[in-house]
A tleap script that builds the chain and sets N, CA, C and O, in Angstrom:
source leaprc.protein.ff14SB
mol = sequence {
  NMET LYS PRO ILE LEU HIE PRO HIE TYR ILE
  THR ASP GLU ALA GLY LYS LYS MET SER VAL
  VAL LEU SER ILE ASP GLU TYR GLU SER LEU
  LEU GLU ASP ILE GLU ASP LEU ALA ILE VAL
  ALA GLU ARG ARG ASP GLU PRO THR ILE SER
  HIE GLU ASP LEU GLU ALA LYS LEU SER ALA
  ASP GLY LEU CLEU
}
set mol.1.N position { 53.697 -190.595 -166.473 }
set mol.1.CA position { 52.454 -191.036 -167.714 }
set mol.1.C position { 52.585 -192.315 -167.879 }
set mol.1.O position { 53.706 -192.812 -167.766 }
set mol.2.N position { 51.216 -193.288 -168.248 }
set mol.2.CA position { 51.821 -194.113 -168.369 }
set mol.2.C position { 51.772 -194.718 -170.219 }
set mol.2.O position { 50.996 -194.015 -170.867 }
set mol.3.N position { 52.233 -195.480 -170.797 }
set mol.3.CA position { 51.837 -195.210 -172.404 }
set mol.3.C position { 50.796 -195.846 -172.881 }
set mol.3.O position { 50.477 -196.784 -172.150 }
set mol.4.N position { 50.276 -195.748 -173.610 }
set mol.4.CA position { 48.872 -196.743 -174.501 }
set mol.4.C position { 49.166 -197.491 -174.775 }
set mol.4.O position { 50.158 -197.332 -175.486 }
set mol.5.N position { 48.750 -198.970 -174.590 }
set mol.5.CA position { 49.147 -200.089 -174.697 }
set mol.5.C position { 48.748 -200.108 -176.527 }
set mol.5.O position { 47.741 -199.542 -176.954 }
set mol.6.N position { 49.921 -200.997 -177.612 }
set mol.6.CA position { 49.869 -200.508 -178.904 }
set mol.6.C position { 49.378 -202.273 -179.123 }
set mol.6.O position { 49.335 -202.635 -180.299 }
set mol.7.N position { 49.098 -203.105 -178.281 }
set mol.7.CA position { 49.695 -204.925 -178.896 }
set mol.7.C position { 49.141 -204.653 -180.568 }
set mol.7.O position { 48.457 -203.930 -181.292 }
set mol.8.N position { 50.439 -206.403 -180.488 }
set mol.8.CA position { 49.915 -206.353 -182.602 }
set mol.8.C position { 49.584 -207.541 -182.113 }
set mol.8.O position { 50.205 -207.880 -181.106 }
set mol.9.N position { 48.558 -208.480 -182.650 }
set mol.9.CA position { 48.501 -209.994 -182.437 }
set mol.9.C position { 49.071 -211.191 -183.119 }
set mol.9.O position { 48.646 -211.252 -184.273 }
set mol.10.N position { 49.349 -211.524 -183.015 }
set mol.10.CA position { 49.765 -212.704 -184.052 }
set mol.10.C position { 49.055 -214.455 -183.628 }
set mol.10.O position { 49.251 -215.341 -182.796 }
set mol.11.N position { 48.276 -214.217 -184.662 }
set mol.11.CA position { 47.263 -215.122 -184.669 }
set mol.11.C position { 47.564 -216.722 -185.690 }
set mol.11.O position { 48.439 -216.845 -186.548 }
set mol.12.N position { 46.471 -217.880 -185.228 }
set mol.12.CA position { 46.647 -218.451 -186.113 }
set mol.12.C position { 46.361 -218.784 -187.079 }
set mol.12.O position { 45.903 -217.771 -187.608 }
set mol.13.N position { 46.260 -220.057 -188.183 }
set mol.13.CA position { 45.583 -220.156 -189.496 }
set mol.13.C position { 43.857 -219.459 -189.370 }
set mol.13.O position { 43.191 -218.871 -190.222 }
set mol.14.N position { 43.533 -219.824 -187.946 }
set mol.14.CA position { 42.555 -219.918 -188.144 }
set mol.14.C position { 41.366 -218.165 -187.670 }
set mol.14.O position { 40.136 -218.120 -187.670 }
set mol.15.N position { 42.499 -216.830 -187.287 }
set mol.15.CA position { 42.623 -216.014 -187.077 }
set mol.15.C position { 41.742 -215.789 -185.737 }
set mol.15.O position { 40.917 -214.914 -185.476 }
set mol.16.N position { 42.267 -217.020 -184.889 }
set mol.16.CA position { 42.712 -217.502 -182.949 }
set mol.16.C position { 43.546 -216.640 -182.829 }
set mol.16.O position { 44.476 -216.750 -183.627 }
set mol.17.N position { 43.631 -215.296 -181.724 }
set mol.17.CA position { 44.749 -214.849 -181.553 }
set mol.17.C position { 45.623 -215.781 -180.395 }
set mol.17.O position { 44.975 -216.301 -179.485 }
set mol.18.N position { 46.984 -215.957 -180.454 }
set mol.18.CA position { 48.133 -216.940 -180.414 }
set mol.18.C position { 49.200 -216.516 -178.956 }
set mol.18.O position { 49.759 -217.055 -178.002 }
set mol.19.N position { 49.010 -215.274 -179.544 }
set mol.19.CA position { 50.564 -214.476 -178.663 }
set mol.19.C position { 50.367 -212.377 -179.136 }
set mol.19.O position { 49.539 -211.891 -179.907 }
set mol.20.N position { 51.308 -211.729 -178.435 }
set mol.20.CA position { 50.577 -210.562 -178.723 }
set mol.20.C position { 52.339 -210.126 -178.515 }
set mol.20.O position { 53.085 -210.772 -177.779 }
set mol.21.N position { 52.726 -209.057 -179.228 }
set mol.21.CA position { 53.699 -208.286 -178.895 }
set mol.21.C position { 53.664 -206.933 -178.834 }
set mol.21.O position { 52.924 -206.329 -179.610 }
set mol.22.N position { 54.501 -206.203 -177.853 }
set mol.22.CA position { 54.461 -205.083 -177.759 }
set mol.22.C position { 55.422 -204.108 -177.598 }
set mol.22.O position { 56.496 -204.678 -177.399 }
set mol.23.N position { 55.563 -202.770 -177.588 }
set mol.23.CA position { 56.806 -202.286 -177.752 }
set mol.23.C position { 57.530 -202.632 -176.247 }
set mol.23.O position { 57.124 -203.375 -175.354 }
set mol.24.N position { 58.563 -201.935 -176.309 }
set mol.24.CA position { 59.678 -202.410 -174.971 }
set mol.24.C position { 58.963 -201.586 -174.260 }
set mol.24.O position { 58.171 -202.309 -173.655 }
set mol.25.N position { 58.719 -200.184 -173.893 }
set mol.25.CA position { 58.268 -198.987 -173.504 }
set mol.25.C position { 57.166 -199.626 -172.618 }
set mol.25.O position { 57.461 -200.011 -171.486 }
set mol.26.N position { 55.887 -199.752 -173.105 }
set mol.26.CA position { 54.864 -201.107 -172.898 }
set mol.26.C position { 55.315 -201.759 -172.298 }
set mol.26.O position { 55.261 -201.368 -171.132 }
set mol.27.N position { 56.106 -203.214 -172.478 }
set mol.27.CA position { 56.373 -203.875 -171.986 }
set mol.27.C position { 57.088 -203.620 -170.216 }
set mol.27.O position { 56.897 -203.918 -169.037 }
set mol.28.N position { 57.902 -202.936 -171.037 }
set mol.28.CA position { 58.552 -202.165 -169.543 }
set mol.28.C position { 57.335 -201.884 -168.574 }
set mol.28.O position { 57.147 -202.522 -167.539 }
set mol.29.N position { 56.595 -200.937 -168.991 }
set mol.29.CA position { 55.539 -200.164 -167.757 }
set mol.29.C position { 55.173 -201.480 -167.332 }
set mol.29.O position { 55.985 -201.875 -166.495 }
set mol.30.N position { 54.096 -202.484 -167.621 }
set mol.30.CA position { 53.143 -203.476 -167.465 }
set mol.30.C position { 54.270 -203.983 -166.250 }
set mol.30.O position { 53.839 -203.794 -165.113 }
set mol.31.N position { 55.193 -204.396 -166.300 }
set mol.31.CA position { 56.267 -204.979 -165.883 }
set mol.31.C position { 56.320 -204.567 -164.240 }
set mol.31.O position { 56.218 -205.322 -163.273 }
set mol.32.N position { 56.548 -202.870 -164.273 }
set mol.32.CA position { 56.572 -202.188 -163.219 }
set mol.32.C position { 55.773 -202.088 -162.310 }
set mol.32.O position { 55.935 -202.062 -161.090 }
set mol.33.N position { 54.322 -201.993 -163.338 }
set mol.33.CA position { 52.751 -202.289 -162.840 }
set mol.33.C position { 52.988 -203.420 -161.766 }
set mol.33.O position { 53.009 -203.389 -160.536 }
set mol.34.N position { 53.117 -204.187 -162.467 }
set mol.34.CA position { 53.503 -206.049 -162.090 }
set mol.34.C position { 54.229 -205.398 -160.464 }
set mol.34.O position { 54.118 -204.506 -159.623 }
set mol.35.N position { 54.647 -206.060 -160.667 }
set mol.35.CA position { 55.830 -204.946 -159.733 }
set mol.35.C position { 55.469 -204.441 -158.748 }
set mol.35.O position { 55.879 -204.906 -157.684 }
set mol.36.N position { 54.641 -203.396 -158.751 }
set mol.36.CA position { 53.784 -202.619 -157.831 }
set mol.36.C position { 52.835 -202.831 -156.883 }
set mol.36.O position { 52.507 -202.421 -155.769 }
set mol.37.N position { 52.367 -203.956 -158.076 }
set mol.37.CA position { 50.835 -204.365 -157.486 }
set mol.37.C position { 51.638 -206.096 -156.475 }
set mol.37.O position { 50.932 -206.788 -155.742 }
set mol.38.N position { 52.823 -206.328 -156.685 }
set mol.38.CA position { 52.663 -207.568 -155.907 }
set mol.38.C position { 53.756 -207.013 -154.451 }
set mol.38.O position { 53.642 -207.582 -153.366 }
set mol.39.N position { 54.749 -205.876 -154.654 }
set mol.39.CA position { 54.720 -204.664 -152.960 }
set mol.39.C position { 53.417 -204.438 -152.504 }
set mol.39.O position { 53.269 -204.654 -151.301 }
set mol.40.N position { 52.200 -203.979 -153.266 }
set mol.40.CA position { 51.086 -203.485 -152.318 }
set mol.40.C position { 50.372 -205.239 -151.572 }
set mol.40.O position { 49.762 -205.507 -150.537 }
set mol.41.N position { 50.720 -205.827 -152.400 }
set mol.41.CA position { 49.930 -207.205 -151.958 }
set mol.41.C position { 50.716 -207.627 -150.793 }
set mol.41.O position { 50.124 -208.005 -149.783 }
set mol.42.N position { 52.142 -207.595 -150.849 }
set mol.42.CA position { 52.857 -207.892 -149.395 }
set mol.42.C position { 52.721 -206.854 -148.595 }
set mol.42.O position { 53.402 -206.829 -147.569 }
set mol.43.N position { 52.268 -206.315 -148.743 }
set mol.43.CA position { 51.878 -204.793 -147.231 }
set mol.43.C position { 50.511 -205.139 -146.996 }
set mol.43.O position { 50.006 -205.333 -145.890 }
set mol.44.N position { 49.973 -205.200 -148.055 }
set mol.44.CA position { 48.428 -205.443 -146.831 }
set mol.44.C position { 48.080 -205.457 -145.854 }
set mol.44.O position { 47.020 -204.874 -145.624 }
set mol.45.N position { 48.629 -205.978 -145.015 }
set mol.45.CA position { 48.337 -206.209 -143.947 }
set mol.45.C position { 49.183 -205.790 -142.416 }
set mol.45.O position { 49.196 -206.210 -141.259 }
set mol.46.N position { 50.251 -204.050 -143.698 }
set mol.46.CA position { 50.695 -203.192 -142.042 }
set mol.46.C position { 49.888 -202.819 -142.082 }
set mol.46.O position { 49.031 -202.609 -142.940 }
set mol.47.N position { 50.125 -202.538 -140.367 }
set mol.47.CA position { 49.542 -201.040 -140.193 }
set mol.47.C position { 48.770 -199.933 -141.036 }
set mol.47.O position { 49.264 -199.556 -142.099 }
set mol.48.N position { 47.890 -199.548 -140.703 }
set mol.48.CA position { 48.184 -198.098 -141.204 }
set mol.48.C position { 48.693 -196.738 -139.898 }
set mol.48.O position { 48.577 -196.823 -138.676 }
set mol.49.N position { 49.222 -195.643 -140.667 }
set mol.49.CA position { 48.935 -194.775 -140.032 }
set mol.49.C position { 48.391 -193.318 -140.638 }
set mol.49.O position { 48.710 -192.970 -141.775 }
set mol.50.N position { 47.434 -192.394 -139.670 }
set mol.50.CA position { 46.639 -191.575 -140.278 }
set mol.50.C position { 47.846 -190.434 -140.760 }
set mol.50.O position { 48.976 -190.439 -140.272 }
set mol.51.N position { 47.309 -189.302 -141.982 }
set mol.51.CA position { 48.015 -188.537 -142.307 }
set mol.51.C position { 49.087 -187.371 -141.438 }
set mol.51.O position { 50.204 -187.037 -141.832 }
set mol.52.N position { 48.246 -186.773 -139.888 }
set mol.52.CA position { 48.535 -185.942 -138.780 }
set mol.52.C position { 49.554 -187.293 -139.021 }
set mol.52.O position { 50.496 -187.326 -139.813 }
set mol.53.N position { 49.129 -188.343 -138.163 }
set mol.53.CA position { 50.317 -189.358 -137.041 }
set mol.53.C position { 51.792 -189.136 -138.069 }
set mol.53.O position { 52.895 -188.984 -137.543 }
set mol.54.N position { 51.592 -189.148 -139.634 }
set mol.54.CA position { 52.857 -189.321 -140.500 }
set mol.54.C position { 53.534 -187.992 -140.088 }
set mol.54.O position { 54.607 -188.058 -139.488 }
set mol.55.N position { 53.004 -186.838 -140.357 }
set mol.55.CA position { 53.090 -185.684 -139.840 }
set mol.55.C position { 53.526 -185.025 -138.811 }
set mol.55.O position { 54.212 -184.019 -138.629 }
set mol.56.N position { 53.045 -185.714 -138.242 }
set mol.56.CA position { 53.824 -185.645 -136.395 }
set mol.56.C position { 55.066 -186.063 -136.545 }
set mol.56.O position { 56.126 -185.437 -136.571 }
set mol.57.N position { 54.849 -187.074 -136.631 }
set mol.57.CA position { 56.041 -188.678 -136.712 }
set mol.57.C position { 57.107 -187.674 -137.540 }
set mol.57.O position { 58.217 -187.567 -137.019 }
set mol.58.N position { 56.817 -186.773 -139.046 }
set mol.58.CA position { 57.724 -186.458 -139.616 }
set mol.58.C position { 58.758 -185.195 -139.096 }
set mol.58.O position { 59.971 -184.993 -139.036 }
set mol.59.N position { 57.600 -184.541 -138.791 }
set mol.59.CA position { 58.164 -183.244 -137.844 }
set mol.59.C position { 59.324 -183.328 -136.873 }
set mol.59.O position { 60.339 -182.635 -136.930 }
set mol.60.N position { 58.960 -184.567 -135.680 }
set mol.60.CA position { 60.029 -184.811 -134.946 }
set mol.60.C position { 61.617 -185.326 -135.563 }
set mol.60.O position { 62.659 -184.840 -135.122 }
set mol.61.N position { 61.590 -186.147 -136.405 }
set mol.61.CA position { 62.031 -186.624 -137.012 }
set mol.61.C position { 62.924 -185.143 -137.851 }
set mol.61.O position { 63.860 -185.600 -138.507 }
set mol.62.N position { 62.864 -183.901 -137.943 }
set mol.62.CA position { 62.970 -183.077 -138.563 }
set mol.62.C position { 63.266 -183.324 -139.877 }
set mol.62.O position { 64.287 -182.930 -140.441 }
set mol.63.N position { 62.221 -184.096 -140.470 }
set mol.63.CA position { 62.502 -184.246 -141.937 }
set mol.63.C position { 60.869 -183.685 -143.078 }
set mol.63.O position { 60.632 -183.800 -144.280 }
set mol.64.N position { 60.171 -183.157 -142.035 }
set mol.64.CA position { 59.061 -181.379 -142.404 }
set mol.64.C position { 60.013 -180.271 -141.544 }
set mol.64.O position { 59.697 -179.082 -141.509 }
savepdb mol mol.pdb
quit
């Protein structure tokens, strides 16, 4: 379960948001999401396989 973000903003004298502070858990969760998205982007051109073909391959390899 992903933590809900509770950002704390650092503002300038005019009240304009300049920076944000997150808990370590929130920060690490966001890093994991970015890594996952990068992997998806890298693999987007790979061929796909149907669920049935995957089950057949796993069965043939003795993994199911």
